[in-house]
N, CA and C atoms of all chains as a GROMACS GRO file, in nm:
protein
  651
    1MET      N    1  10.063  10.545   6.189
    1MET     CA    2  10.152  10.452   6.248
    1MET      C    3  10.262  10.406   6.148
    2LEU      N    4  10.374  10.362   6.204
    2LEU     CA    5  10.490  10.336   6.115
    2LEU      C    6  10.488  10.179   6.108
    3ILE      N    7  10.477  10.120   5.993
    3ILE     CA    8  10.475   9.998   5.970
    3ILE      C    9  10.613   9.934   5.914
    4ILE      N   10  10.664   9.835   5.977
    4ILE     CA   11  10.796   9.794   5.915
    4ILE      C   12  10.796   9.658   5.912
    5THR      N   13  10.845   9.581   5.818
    5THR     CA   14  10.847   9.437   5.814
    5THR      C   15  10.988   9.390   5.874
    6ARG      N   16  10.997   9.294   5.941
    6ARG     CA   17  11.110   9.248   6.007
    6ARG      C   18  11.103   9.090   5.992
    7ARG      N   19  11.223   9.025   5.970
    7ARG     CA   20  11.229   8.877   5.992
    7ARG      C   21  11.284   8.834   6.112
    8GLN      N   22  11.264   8.697   6.156
    8GLN     CA   23  11.304   8.650   6.273
    8GLN      C   24  11.451   8.687   6.283
    9GLY      N   25  11.493   8.734   6.409
    9GLY     CA   26  11.637   8.770   6.433
    9GLY      C   27  11.661   8.919   6.398
   10GLU      N   28  11.578   8.976   6.345
   10GLU     CA   29  11.609   9.127   6.316
   10GLU      C   30  11.569   9.207   6.422
   11LYS      N   31  11.588   9.326   6.429
   11LYS     CA   32  11.558   9.421   6.536
   11LYS      C   33  11.493   9.559   6.493
   12ILE      N   34  11.457   9.643   6.574
   12ILE     CA   35  11.400   9.779   6.562
   12ILE      C   36  11.453   9.854   6.664
   13MET      N   37  11.530   9.984   6.626
   13MET     CA   38  11.552  10.079   6.734
   13MET      C   39  11.469  10.170   6.763
   14LEU      N   40  11.425  10.198   6.869
   14LEU     CA   41  11.343  10.319   6.916
   14LEU      C   42  11.425  10.392   6.975
   15GLY      N   43  11.459  10.531   6.912
   15GLY     CA   44  11.560  10.618   6.948
   15GLY      C   45  11.711  10.530   6.953
   16ASP      N   46  11.800  10.589   7.064
   16ASP     CA   47  11.927  10.512   7.057
   16ASP      C   48  11.927  10.404   7.167
   17GLU      N   49  11.824  10.394   7.260
   17GLU     CA   50  11.829  10.321   7.374
   17GLU      C   51  11.741  10.207   7.391
   18ILE      N   52  11.646  10.203   7.295
   18ILE     CA   53  11.555  10.091   7.316
   18ILE      C   54  11.545   9.992   7.186
   19VAL      N   55  11.581   9.892   7.223
   19VAL     CA   56  11.598   9.782   7.113
   19VAL      C   57  11.473   9.673   7.100
   20VAL      N   58  11.414   9.648   7.009
   20VAL     CA   59  11.303   9.541   6.990
   20VAL      C   60  11.367   9.449   6.926
   21HIS      N   61  11.362   9.303   6.968
   21HIS     CA   62  11.417   9.211   6.898
   21HIS      C   63  11.311   9.124   6.875
   22VAL      N   64  11.291   9.085   6.721
   22VAL     CA   65  11.201   8.995   6.681
   22VAL      C   66  11.262   8.851   6.705
   23MET      N   67  11.223   8.792   6.786
   23MET     CA   68  11.334   8.662   6.845
   23MET      C   69  11.263   8.532   6.772
   24GLU      N   70  11.141   8.533   6.780
   24GLU     CA   71  11.096   8.389   6.722
   24GLU      C   72  10.954   8.405   6.673
   25ILE      N   73  10.915   8.343   6.553
   25ILE     CA   74  10.771   8.350   6.507
   25ILE      C   75  10.723   8.218   6.515
   26VAL      N   76  10.626   8.178   6.579
   26VAL     CA   77  10.573   8.044   6.590
   26VAL      C   78  10.407   8.044   6.572
   27GLY      N   79  10.369   8.005   6.432
   27GLY     CA   80  10.244   8.015   6.424
   27GLY      C   81  10.182   8.157   6.415
   28ASN      N   82  10.096   8.187   6.493
   28ASN     CA   83  10.041   8.359   6.486
   28ASN      C   84  10.096   8.422   6.622
   29SER      N   85  10.190   8.367   6.689
   29SER     CA   86  10.265   8.423   6.779
   29SER      C   87  10.396   8.474   6.740
   30VAL      N   88  10.441   8.591   6.804
   30VAL     CA   89  10.587   8.648   6.775
   30VAL      C   90  10.659   8.667   6.926
   31ARG      N   91  10.770   8.616   6.949
   31ARG     CA   92  10.843   8.634   7.086
   31ARG      C   93  10.913   8.766   7.048
   32VAL      N   94  10.894   8.860   7.141
   32VAL     CA   95  10.971   8.989   7.128
   32VAL      C   96  11.052   9.021   7.251
   33GLY      N   97  11.164   9.034   7.217
   33GLY     CA   98  11.265   9.088   7.337
   33GLY      C   99  11.280   9.237   7.330
   34ILE      N  100  11.300   9.293   7.445
   34ILE     CA  101  11.284   9.442   7.447
   34ILE      C  102  11.398   9.479   7.536
   35GLU      N  103  11.496   9.557   7.495
   35GLU     CA  104  11.605   9.610   7.574
   35GLU      C  105  11.576   9.760   7.598
   36ALA      N  106  11.546   9.795   7.719
   36ALA     CA  107  11.511   9.950   7.716
   36ALA      C  108  11.595   9.976   7.877
   37PRO      N  109  11.624  10.120   7.894
   37PRO     CA  110  11.687  10.156   8.013
   37PRO      C  111  11.585  10.128   8.127
   38ARG      N  112  11.648  10.105   8.248
   38ARG     CA  113  11.558  10.051   8.356
   38ARG      C  114  11.462  10.152   8.385
   39SER      N  115  11.483  10.301   8.354
   39SER     CA  116  11.379  10.408   8.397
   39SER      C  117  11.246  10.384   8.309
   40VAL      N  118  11.271  10.286   8.188
   40VAL     CA  119  11.158  10.297   8.100
   40VAL      C  120  11.068  10.170   8.128
   41PRO      N  121  10.948  10.180   8.189
   41PRO     CA  122  10.868  10.050   8.231
   41PRO      C  123  10.804  10.012   8.093
   42VAL      N  124  10.823   9.854   8.084
   42VAL     CA  125  10.747   9.804   7.966
   42VAL      C  126  10.640   9.725   7.992
   43TYR      N  127  10.534   9.734   7.931
   43TYR     CA  128  10.386   9.678   7.995
   43TYR      C  129  10.321   9.597   7.872
   44ARG      N  130  10.264   9.487   7.894
   44ARG     CA  131  10.170   9.432   7.787
   44ARG      C  132  10.049   9.529   7.775
   45GLU      N  133  10.013   9.533   7.667
   45GLU     CA  134   9.899   9.665   7.629
   45GLU      C  135   9.779   9.631   7.699
   46GLU      N  136   9.737   9.510   7.707
   46GLU     CA  137   9.601   9.491   7.775
   46GLU      C  138   9.627   9.511   7.920
   47ILE      N  139   9.716   9.475   7.998
   47ILE     CA  140   9.744   9.534   8.116
   47ILE      C  141   9.737   9.674   8.153
   48TRP      N  142   9.810   9.749   8.072
   48TRP     CA  143   9.845   9.874   8.083
   48TRP      C  144   9.690   9.948   8.075
   49ASN      N  145   9.618   9.895   7.964
   49ASN     CA  146   9.480   9.943   7.949
   49ASN      C  147   9.397   9.928   8.077
   50ALA      N  148   9.384   9.807   8.104
   50ALA     CA  149   9.319   9.761   8.238
   50ALA      C  150   9.358   9.849   8.347
   51VAL      N  151   9.481   9.880   8.388
   51VAL     CA  152   9.529   9.966   8.481
   51VAL      C  153   9.492  10.095   8.476
   52ARG      N  154   9.508  10.165   8.340
   52ARG     CA  155   9.462  10.287   8.328
   52ARG      C  156   9.315  10.304   8.342
   53GLU      N  157   9.212  10.205   8.315
   53GLU     CA  158   9.096  10.223   8.336
   53GLU      C  159   9.052  10.253   8.489
   54GLU      N  160   9.126  10.131   8.556
   54GLU     CA  161   9.086  10.141   8.701
   54GLU      C  162   9.168  10.267   8.783
   55ASN      N  163   9.270  10.333   8.702
   55ASN     CA  164   9.311  10.471   8.773
   55ASN      C  165   9.221  10.574   8.739
   56ARG      N  166   9.153  10.575   8.606
   56ARG     CA  167   9.065  10.684   8.580
   56ARG      C  168   8.932  10.668   8.670
   57ALA      N  169   8.894  10.537   8.680
   57ALA     CA  170   8.766  10.518   8.757
   57ALA      C  171   8.809  10.570   8.918
   58ALA      N  172   8.908  10.517   8.960
   58ALA     CA  173   8.949  10.573   9.100
   58ALA      C  174   8.958  10.740   9.113
   59ALA      N  175   9.021  10.793   9.000
   59ALA     CA  176   9.012  10.931   8.997
   59ALA      C  177   8.891  11.004   8.992
   60ASP      N  178   8.773  10.936   8.950
   60ASP     CA  179   8.651  10.973   8.932
   60ASP      C  180   8.571  10.984   9.096
   61SER      N  181   8.628  10.928   9.194
   61SER     CA  182   8.579  10.910   9.317
   61SER      C  183   8.578  11.050   9.386
   62THR      N  184   8.472  11.059   9.465
   62THR     CA  185   8.448  11.179   9.543
   62THR      C  186   8.453  11.154   9.696
   63PRO      N  187   8.512  11.225   9.776
   63PRO     CA  188   8.521  11.193   9.920
   63PRO      C  189   8.374  11.144   9.976
   64ASP      N  190   8.277  11.180   9.941
   64ASP     CA  191   8.152  11.130   9.998
   64ASP      C  192   8.124  10.997   9.957
   65SER      N  193   8.185  10.934   9.858
   65SER     CA  194   8.152  10.815   9.814
   65SER      C  195   8.228  10.700   9.898
   66LEU      N  196   8.318  10.737   9.978
   66LEU     CA  197   8.386  10.653  10.085
   66LEU      C  198   8.304  10.631  10.192
   67PRO      N  199   8.293  10.520  10.235
   67PRO     CA  200   8.244  10.501  10.368
   67PRO      C  201   8.299  10.556  10.495
   68PRO      N  202   8.204  10.597  10.597
   68PRO     CA  203   8.291  10.665  10.689
   68PRO      C  204   8.387  10.560  10.786
   69SER      N  205   8.477  10.569  10.848
   69SER     CA  206   8.544  10.493  10.908
   69SER      C  207   8.483  10.442  11.015
   70ALA      N  208   8.492  10.311  11.058
   70ALA     CA  209   8.437  10.235  11.149
   70ALA      C  210   8.489  10.305  11.295
   71MET      N  211  11.164  12.371  10.596
   71MET     CA  212  11.096  12.389  10.456
   71MET      C  213  10.964  12.421  10.513
   72SER      N  214  10.888  12.501  10.448
   72SER     CA  215  10.765  12.557  10.486
   72SER      C  216  10.663  12.468  10.403
   73PRO      N  217  10.552  12.439  10.475
   73PRO     CA  218  10.462  12.357  10.406
   73PRO      C  219  10.417  12.410  10.257
   74LEU      N  220  10.354  12.306  10.181
   74LEU     CA  221  10.315  12.334  10.059
   74LEU      C  222  10.159  12.364  10.085
   75THR      N  223  10.113  12.444  10.001
   75THR     CA  224   9.954  12.473  10.015
   75THR      C  225   9.922  12.436   9.877
   76ILE      N  226   9.784  12.337   9.878
   76ILE     CA  227   9.740  12.327   9.744
   76ILE      C  228   9.575  12.353   9.779
   77GLU      N  229   9.506  12.389   9.655
   77GLU     CA  230   9.367  12.424   9.657
   77GLU      C  231   9.282  12.298   9.607
   78SER      N  232   9.280  12.216   9.683
   78SER     CA  233   9.215  12.081   9.633
   78SER      C  234   9.074  12.114   9.582
   79SER      N  235   9.021  12.042   9.466
   79SER     CA  236   8.890  12.061   9.449
   79SER      C  237   8.811  11.995   9.524
   80ARG      N  238   8.863  11.883   9.583
   80ARG     CA  239   8.768  11.794   9.696
   80ARG      C  240   8.792  11.852   9.818
   81PHE      N  241   8.878  11.886   9.880
   81PHE     CA  242   8.916  11.900  10.023
   81PHE      C  243   8.939  12.063  10.031
   82GLY      N  244   8.950  12.158   9.948
   82GLY     CA  245   8.975  12.297   9.970
   82GLY      C  246   9.124  12.313  10.003
   83THR      N  247   9.150  12.398  10.086
   83THR     CA  248   9.302  12.425  10.104
   83THR      C  249   9.354  12.322  10.189
   84MET      N  250   9.472  12.280  10.150
   84MET     CA  251   9.545  12.175  10.242
   84MET      C  252   9.682  12.203  10.231
   85GLU      N  253   9.738  12.184  10.357
   85GLU     CA  254   9.877  12.204  10.371
   85GLU      C  255   9.961  12.060  10.367
   86ILE      N  256  10.046  12.067  10.265
   86ILE     CA  257  10.123  11.929  10.268
   86ILE      C  258  10.272  11.946  10.324
   87ASP      N  259  10.274  11.860  10.409
   87ASP     CA  260  10.431  11.857  10.458
   87ASP      C  261  10.535  11.825  10.320
   88PRO      N  262  10.628  11.892  10.311
   88PRO     CA  263  10.721  11.891  10.211
   88PRO      C  264  10.784  11.747  10.212
   89ALA      N  265  10.806  11.679  10.339
   89ALA     CA  266  10.855  11.546  10.352
   89ALA      C  267  10.753  11.444  10.294
   90ALA      N  268  10.637  11.475  10.265
   90ALA     CA  269  10.520  11.387  10.244
   90ALA      C  270  10.519  11.394  10.069
   91VAL      N  271  10.602  11.484  10.005
   91VAL     CA  272  10.594  11.484   9.860
   91VAL      C  273  10.656  11.372   9.790
   92VAL      N  274  10.602  11.287   9.727
   92VAL     CA  275  10.643  11.162   9.638
   92VAL      C  276  10.654  11.202   9.500
   93GLU      N  277  10.786  11.191   9.438
   93GLU     CA  278  10.811  11.196   9.302
   93GLU      C  279  10.790  11.061   9.225
   94PHE      N  280  10.706  11.058   9.129
   94PHE     CA  281  10.681  10.964   9.021
   94PHE      C  282  10.771  10.972   8.915
   95PRO      N  283  10.860  10.927   8.887
   95PRO     CA  284  10.952  10.950   8.763
   95PRO      C  285  10.868  10.926   8.637
   96THR      N  286  10.778  10.821   8.650
   96THR     CA  287  10.708  10.812   8.506
   96THR      C  288  10.528  10.809   8.533
   97GLY      N  289  10.516  10.874   8.645
   97GLY     CA  290  10.379  10.885   8.660
   97GLY      C  291  10.289  10.768   8.696
   98LEU      N  292  10.159  10.772   8.726
   98LEU     CA  293  10.085  10.676   8.728
   98LEU      C  294  10.044  10.602   8.612
   99ILE      N  295  10.002  10.485   8.581
   99ILE     CA  296  10.003  10.432   8.449
   99ILE      C  297   9.867  10.476   8.378
  100GLY      N  298   9.896  10.534   8.282
  100GLY     CA  299   9.809  10.589   8.188
  100GLY      C  300   9.742  10.736   8.245
  101LEU      N  301   9.778  10.779   8.360
  101LEU     CA  302   9.754  10.890   8.398
  101LEU      C  303   9.859  11.023   8.421
  102GLY      N  304   9.979  10.974   8.429
  102GLY     CA  305  10.074  11.064   8.444
  102GLY      C  306  10.083  11.112   8.584
  103GLY      N  307  10.157  11.227   8.583
  103GLY     CA  308  10.154  11.321   8.716
  103GLY      C  309  10.297  11.267   8.778
  104ARG      N  310  10.369  11.362   8.805
  104ARG     CA  311  10.499  11.339   8.866
  104ARG      C  312  10.503  11.364   9.006
  105ARG      N  313  10.423  11.439   9.070
  105ARG     CA  314  10.436  11.503   9.204
  105ARG      C  315  10.296  11.466   9.276
  106TRP      N  316  10.315  11.401   9.375
  106TRP     CA  317  10.191  11.339   9.457
  106TRP      C  318  10.225  11.352   9.602
  107ALA      N  319  10.101  11.336   9.668
  107ALA     CA  320  10.123  11.325   9.821
  107ALA      C  321  10.004  11.222   9.869
  108VAL      N  322  10.039  11.134   9.969
  108VAL     CA  323   9.931  11.070  10.011
  108VAL      C  324   9.878  11.140  10.146
  109VAL      N  325   9.752  11.195  10.136
  109VAL     CA  326   9.688  11.268  10.234
  109VAL      C  327   9.595  11.191  10.287
  110SER      N  328   9.552  11.234  10.417
  110SER     CA  329   9.447  11.147  10.518
  110SER      C  330   9.371  11.258  10.575
  111THR      N  331   9.226  11.255  10.529
  111THR     CA  332   9.134  11.341  10.572
  111THR      C  333   9.086  11.272  10.714
  112ASP      N  334   9.105  11.137  10.726
  112ASP     CA  335   9.074  11.069  10.831
  112ASP      C  336   9.168  10.964  10.869
  113PRO      N  337   9.284  10.996  10.957
  113PRO     CA  338   9.408  10.923  10.968
  113PRO      C  339   9.363  10.781  11.026
  114GLN      N  340   9.241  10.765  11.111
  114GLN     CA  341   9.213  10.629  11.154
  114GLN      C  342   9.137  10.570  11.047
  115GLY      N  343   9.100  10.627  10.937
  115GLY     CA  344   9.015  10.546  10.833
  115GLY      C  345   9.106  10.452  10.760
  116ALA      N  346   9.029  10.376  10.689
  116ALA     CA  347   9.105  10.249  10.578
  116ALA      C  348   9.119  10.341  10.434
  117PHE      N  349   9.092  10.459  10.416
  117PHE     CA  350   9.106  10.503  10.305
  117PHE      C  351   9.170  10.631  10.306
  118HIS      N  352   9.275  10.661  10.233
  118HIS     CA  353   9.360  10.768  10.208
  118HIS      C  354   9.362  10.816  10.055
  119TRP      N  355   9.417  10.940  10.038
  119TRP     CA  356   9.393  10.972   9.905
  119TRP      C  357   9.550  11.010   9.860
  120LEU      N  358   9.574  10.955   9.720
  120LEU     CA  359   9.682  10.989   9.665
  120LEU      C  360   9.633  11.120   9.589
  121HIS      N  361   9.703  11.228   9.625
  121HIS     CA  362   9.645  11.362   9.560
  121HIS      C  363   9.766  11.431   9.476
  122SER      N  364   9.718  11.448   9.345
  122SER     CA  365   9.823  11.519   9.252
  122SER      C  366   9.883  11.667   9.322
  123LEU      N  367   9.992  11.709   9.313
  123LEU     CA  368  10.032  11.850   9.364
  123LEU      C  369  10.045  11.940   9.240
  124GLU      N  370  10.003  11.887   9.114
  124GLU     CA  371  10.010  11.973   9.002
  124GLU      C  372   9.878  11.974   8.941
  125ASP      N  373   9.782  11.903   8.990
  125ASP     CA  374   9.654  11.926   8.917
  125ASP      C  375   9.539  11.892   9.042
  126ALA      N  376   9.485  12.021   9.084
  126ALA     CA  377   9.406  12.039   9.214
  126ALA      C  378   9.303  11.946   9.207
  127ALA      N  379   9.236  11.904   9.084
  127ALA     CA  380   9.129  11.814   9.076
  127ALA      C  381   9.162  11.675   9.079
  128LEU      N  382   9.292  11.625   9.069
  128LEU     CA  383   9.327  11.499   9.037
  128LEU      C  384   9.364  11.413   9.156
  129ALA      N  385   9.288  11.318   9.213
  129ALA     CA  386   9.316  11.254   9.347
  129ALA      C  387   9.256  11.110   9.328
  130LEU      N  388   9.326  11.017   9.389
  130LEU     CA  389   9.279  10.869   9.386
  130LEU      C  390   9.277  10.825   9.510
  131PRO      N  391   9.148  10.746   9.553
  131PRO     CA  392   9.148  10.709   9.690
  131PRO      C  393   9.235  10.571   9.688
  132VAL      N  394   9.302  10.550   9.793
  132VAL     CA  395   9.400  10.446   9.812
  132VAL      C  396   9.394  10.383   9.954
  133ALA      N  397   9.427  10.251   9.959
  133ALA     CA  398   9.425  10.196  10.064
  133ALA      C  399   9.546  10.098  10.092
  134ASN      N  400   9.564  10.068  10.226
  134ASN     CA  401   9.671   9.995  10.262
  134ASN      C  402   9.625   9.841  10.216
  135PRO      N  403   9.668   9.754  10.134
  135PRO     CA  404   9.621   9.642  10.078
  135PRO      C  405   9.603   9.526  10.200
  136TRP      N  406   9.687   9.530  10.288
  136TRP     CA  407   9.673   9.430  10.405
  136TRP      C  408   9.558   9.472  10.474
  137HIS      N  409   9.512   9.565  10.483
  137HIS     CA  410   9.391   9.597  10.576
  137HIS      C  411   9.289   9.523  10.516
  138PHE      N  412   9.271   9.489  10.397
  138PHE     CA  413   9.160   9.435  10.329
  138PHE      C  414   9.207   9.274  10.303
  139PHE      N  415   9.310   9.268  10.261
  139PHE     CA  416   9.358   9.139  10.198
  139PHE      C  417   9.476   9.089  10.282
  140SER      N  418   9.471   9.004  10.383
  140SER     CA  419   9.570   8.999  10.477
  140SER      C  420   9.685   8.903  10.416
  141ASP      N  421   9.631   8.835  10.322
  141ASP     CA  422   9.756   8.739  10.233
  141ASP      C  423   9.809   8.789  10.123
  142TYR      N  424   9.789   8.924  10.103
  142TYR     CA  425   9.816   9.000   9.968
  142TYR      C  426   9.972   8.991   9.946
  143GLU      N  427  10.009   8.946   9.841
  143GLU     CA  428  10.158   8.929   9.809
  143GLU      C  429  10.181   9.016   9.681
  144VAL      N  430  10.309   9.076   9.668
  144VAL     CA  431  10.351   9.167   9.575
  144VAL      C  432  10.473   9.078   9.528
  145GLN      N  433  10.478   9.058   9.382
  145GLN     CA  434  10.596   8.989   9.326
  145GLN      C  435  10.621   9.067   9.211
  146LEU      N  436  10.759   9.130   9.186
  146LEU     CA  437  10.797   9.216   9.103
  146LEU      C  438  10.898   9.149   9.044
  147SER      N  439  10.899   9.190   8.897
  147SER     CA  440  11.011   9.138   8.817
  147SER      C  441  11.139   9.196   8.869
  148ASP      N  442  11.248   9.131   8.832
  148ASP     CA  443  11.385   9.184   8.886
  148ASP      C  444  11.400   9.332   8.838
  149THR      N  445  11.378   9.381   8.732
  149THR     CA  446  11.388   9.479   8.674
  149THR      C  447  11.306   9.565   8.747
  150ASP      N  448  11.169   9.573   8.788
  150ASP     CA  449  11.106   9.637   8.850
  150ASP      C  450  11.136   9.664   9.000
  151SER      N  451  11.190   9.551   9.054
  151SER     CA  452  11.233   9.570   9.178
  151SER      C  453  11.344   9.662   9.204
  152VAL      N  454  11.447   9.664   9.126
  152VAL     CA  455  11.559   9.749   9.131
  152VAL      C  456  11.510   9.888   9.098
  153ARG      N  457  11.417   9.892   8.998
  153ARG     CA  458  11.384  10.028   8.948
  153ARG      C  459  11.310  10.088   9.048
  154VAL      N  460  11.223  10.037   9.155
  154VAL     CA  461  11.145  10.117   9.243
  154VAL      C  462  11.211  10.085   9.381
  155GLY      N  463  11.328  10.043   9.395
  155GLY     CA  464  11.414  10.040   9.521
  155GLY      C  465  11.351   9.956   9.615
  156ALA      N  466  11.290   9.847   9.561
  156ALA     CA  467  11.206   9.739   9.662
  156ALA      C  468  11.321   9.654   9.710
  157ASP      N  469  11.455   9.663   9.666
  157ASP     CA  470  11.525   9.582   9.736
  157ASP      C  471  11.551   9.596   9.879
  158GLU      N  472  11.508   9.694   9.955
  158GLU     CA  473  11.527   9.737  10.059
  158GLU      C  474  11.383   9.737  10.130
  159PRO      N  475  11.311   9.622  10.147
  159PRO     CA  476  11.161   9.625  10.165
  159PRO      C  477  11.138   9.700  10.300
  160GLU      N  478  11.225   9.708  10.400
  160GLU     CA  479  11.165   9.802  10.506
  160GLU      C  480  11.125   9.926  10.500
  161ASP      N  481  11.194   9.990  10.377
  161ASP     CA  482  11.169  10.133  10.361
  161ASP      C  483  11.056  10.158  10.264
  162VAL      N  484  10.972  10.048  10.246
  162VAL     CA  485  10.875  10.062  10.131
  162VAL      C  486  10.733  10.085  10.177
  163ASP      N  487  10.647  10.155  10.117
  163ASP     CA  488  10.517  10.171  10.148
  163ASP      C  489  10.441  10.120  10.020
  164VAL      N  490  10.319  10.040  10.054
  164VAL     CA  491  10.253   9.977   9.942
  164VAL      C  492  10.094  10.024   9.957
  165TRP      N  493  10.052  10.082   9.866
  165TRP     CA  494   9.909  10.147   9.844
  165TRP      C  495   9.850  10.071   9.720
  166VAL      N  496   9.728  10.043   9.725
  166VAL     CA  497   9.642  10.021   9.612
  166VAL      C  498   9.530  10.103   9.580
  167THR      N  499   9.509  10.142   9.462
  167THR     CA  500   9.404  10.230   9.427
  167THR      C  501   9.258  10.173   9.446
  168VAL      N  502   9.160  10.267   9.491
  168VAL     CA  503   9.031  10.189   9.506
  168VAL      C  504   8.922  10.258   9.413
  169ARG      N  505   8.860  10.170   9.359
  169ARG     CA  506   8.740  10.215   9.268
  169ARG      C  507   8.620  10.219   9.380
  170THR      N  508   8.542  10.337   9.369
  170THR     CA  509   8.430  10.341   9.456
  170THR      C  510   8.300  10.306   9.358
  171GLY      N  511   8.192  10.305   9.458
  171GLY     CA  512   8.070  10.269   9.381
  171GLY      C  513   7.947  10.316   9.463
  172SER      N  514   7.828  10.298   9.413
  172SER     CA  515   7.702  10.343   9.505
  172SER      C  516   7.701  10.232   9.609
  173GLU      N  517   7.726  10.113   9.583
  173GLU     CA  518   7.694  10.013   9.677
  173GLU      C  519   7.814   9.945   9.712
  174PRO      N  520   7.833   9.906   9.856
  174PRO     CA  521   7.964   9.859   9.905
  174PRO      C  522   8.010   9.754   9.823
  175THR      N  523   7.928   9.652   9.762
  175THR     CA  524   7.978   9.551   9.662
  175THR      C  525   8.067   9.588   9.544
  176ASP      N  526   8.029   9.731   9.506
  176ASP     CA  527   8.099   9.789   9.388
  176ASP      C  528   8.246   9.846   9.417
  177PHE      N  529   8.280   9.832   9.545
  177PHE     CA  530   8.411   9.879   9.587
  177PHE      C  531   8.503   9.785   9.542
  178SER      N  532   8.618   9.820   9.471
  178SER     CA  533   8.716   9.729   9.482
  178SER      C  534   8.863   9.798   9.467
  179ALA      N  535   8.947   9.718   9.490
  179ALA     CA  536   9.090   9.757   9.480
  179ALA      C  537   9.184   9.701   9.363
  180ASN      N  538   9.269   9.782   9.303
  180ASN     CA  539   9.360   9.706   9.216
  180ASN      C  540   9.463   9.655   9.273
  181LEU      N  541   9.459   9.520   9.299
  181LEU     CA  542   9.589   9.454   9.360
  181LEU      C  543   9.684   9.427   9.250
  182ARG      N  544   9.651   9.438   9.113
  182ARG     CA  545   9.751   9.388   9.009
  182ARG      C  546   9.839   9.504   8.998
  183ALA      N  547   9.819   9.637   9.030
  183ALA     CA  548   9.900   9.745   8.997
  183ALA      C  549   9.917   9.820   9.122
  184PRO      N  550   9.992   9.773   9.223
  184PRO     CA  551  10.031   9.844   9.344
  184PRO      C  552  10.086   9.965   9.316
  185ILE      N  553  10.096  10.059   9.412
  185ILE     CA  554  10.177  10.172   9.414
  185ILE      C  555  10.306  10.164   9.524
  186ILE      N  556  10.413  10.171   9.469
  186ILE     CA  557  10.518  10.134   9.589
  186ILE      C  558  10.594  10.266   9.596
  187ILE      N  559  10.606  10.317   9.718
  187ILE     CA  560  10.663  10.434   9.769
  187ILE      C  561  10.796  10.415   9.846
  188CYS      N  562  10.896  10.446   9.786
  188CYS     CA  563  11.028  10.398   9.852
  188CYS      C  564  11.114  10.542   9.866
  189ARG      N  565  11.157  10.592   9.981
  189ARG     CA  566  11.240  10.721  10.005
  189ARG      C  567  11.221  10.820   9.910
  190GLY      N  568  11.066  10.852   9.906
  190GLY     CA  569  11.040  10.980   9.852
  190GLY      C  570  10.986  10.966   9.696
  191HIS      N  571  11.040  10.829   9.639
  191HIS     CA  572  10.997  10.815   9.509
  191HIS      C  573  10.888  10.692   9.486
  192GLY      N  574  10.786  10.722   9.399
  192GLY     CA  575  10.686  10.622   9.389
  192GLY      C  576  10.674  10.566   9.242
  193HIS      N  577  10.623  10.456   9.226
  193HIS     CA  578  10.610  10.391   9.117
  193HIS      C  579  10.478  10.314   9.110
  194GLN      N  580  10.400  10.296   9.010
  194GLN     CA  581  10.296  10.220   8.985
  194GLN      C  582  10.343  10.081   8.918
  195VAL      N  583  10.348   9.970   8.974
  195VAL     CA  584  10.424   9.857   8.909
  195VAL      C  585  10.302   9.745   8.891
  196ILE      N  586  10.354   9.661   8.802
  196ILE     CA  587  10.279   9.539   8.756
  196ILE      C  588  10.290   9.430   8.867
  197ASN      N  589  10.213   9.387   8.938
  197ASN     CA  590  10.238   9.276   9.028
  197ASN      C  591  10.228   9.142   8.952
  198GLU      N  592  10.322   9.060   8.962
  198GLU     CA  593  10.325   8.934   8.874
  198GLU      C  594  10.276   8.839   8.971
  199ALA      N  595  10.231   8.844   9.109
  199ALA     CA  596  10.183   8.719   9.172
  199ALA      C  597  10.051   8.694   9.091
  200PRO      N  598  10.032   8.538   9.109
  200PRO     CA  599   9.916   8.480   9.006
  200PRO      C  600   9.778   8.518   9.052
  201THR      N  601   9.758   8.566   9.186
  201THR     CA  602   9.621   8.613   9.233
  201THR      C  603   9.609   8.750   9.257
  202ALA      N  604   9.639   8.839   9.178
  202ALA     CA  605   9.641   8.970   9.184
  202ALA      C  606   9.512   9.043   9.085
  203PRO      N  607   9.413   9.029   9.117
  203PRO     CA  608   9.326   9.094   9.026
  203PRO      C  609   9.326   9.254   9.014
  204VAL      N  610   9.267   9.307   8.891
  204VAL     CA  611   9.265   9.453   8.864
  204VAL      C  612   9.163   9.501   8.956
  205ARG      N  613   9.038   9.414   8.983
  205ARG     CA  614   8.935   9.472   9.045
  205ARG      C  615   8.904   9.362   9.152
  206ALA      N  616   8.958   9.382   9.275
  206ALA     CA  617   8.930   9.274   9.380
  206ALA      C  618   8.828   9.347   9.455
  207PRO      N  619   8.715   9.283   9.502
  207PRO     CA  620   8.610   9.337   9.562
  207PRO      C  621   8.659   9.366   9.715
  208LEU      N  622   8.638   9.472   9.774
  208LEU     CA  623   8.680   9.522   9.906
  208LEU      C  624   8.567   9.453  10.026
  209PHE      N  625   8.454   9.482   9.970
  209PHE     CA  626   8.351   9.433  10.030
  209PHE      C  627   8.251   9.325   9.973
  210PRO      N  628   8.322   9.201   9.971
  210PRO     CA  629   8.224   9.088   9.893
  210PRO      C  630   8.080   9.072   9.964
  211ALA      N  631   8.013   9.031   9.865
  211ALA     CA  632   7.860   9.027   9.908
  211ALA      C  633   7.834   8.945  10.021
  212SER      N  634   7.916   8.825  10.046
  212SER     CA  635   7.891   8.752  10.168
  212SER      C  636   7.904   8.834  10.286
  213GLU      N  637   8.023   8.900  10.286
  213GLU     CA  638   8.055   8.977  10.401
  213GLU      C  639   7.966   9.075  10.414
  214ALA      N  640   7.926   9.154  10.316
  214ALA     CA  641   7.831   9.269  10.325
  214ALA      C  642   7.702   9.232  10.402
  215ALA      N  643   7.639   9.111  10.361
  215ALA     CA  644   7.534   9.032  10.410
  215ALA      C  645   7.558   9.017  10.559
  216ALA      N  646   7.665   8.960  10.604
  216ALA     CA  647   7.695   8.920  10.751
  216ALA      C  648   7.702   9.040  10.841
  217ALA      N  649   7.744   9.164  10.766
  217ALA     CA  650   7.757   9.272  10.840
  217ALA      C  651   7.658   9.338  10.908
   0.00000   0.00000   0.00000
């Protein structure tokens, strides 16, 4: 992992198109602004993880695990 | 266009209407996959399958969320709304993935990350609505007892 120290107001470039702004540091929270092309979705990691887990669980399903239609 | 044929690990040989092919520019969250189709083994049933056209063994059961949750709401961020093309809602299909289980009470739908299909393009998005759990029971115990 690349580790970079940044101060409030400084930015990080990911390639040419994605900019991560360190906007504000209050206590143990950091406000981060992200500029990215619209085609790049941005997720909070814990939500991304939870959704990935549900997708994987759904993908483990077999046809006979579904109830027959009423 | 002639139908596509896939050799599904679950369903055997399936013919897919090319018009039913959905391109997911960024894939499903954490799963990837660019080309999918919604297939129905039982068109009258509540459950359908989002089947990969690239991986014969990859398919997820999906449901129309309003079939189970009549007051379901999807709220997208402005960026997502434009990205998925949901600015013209009449052209949009919404599906939710289904987690199955051995008991009806184990079944749940992911209301937090619906799949939006619009004009042949699909996106799995994060629903910003306040009550959109990742694991919403499809057959809550109280209803199961009543059935």
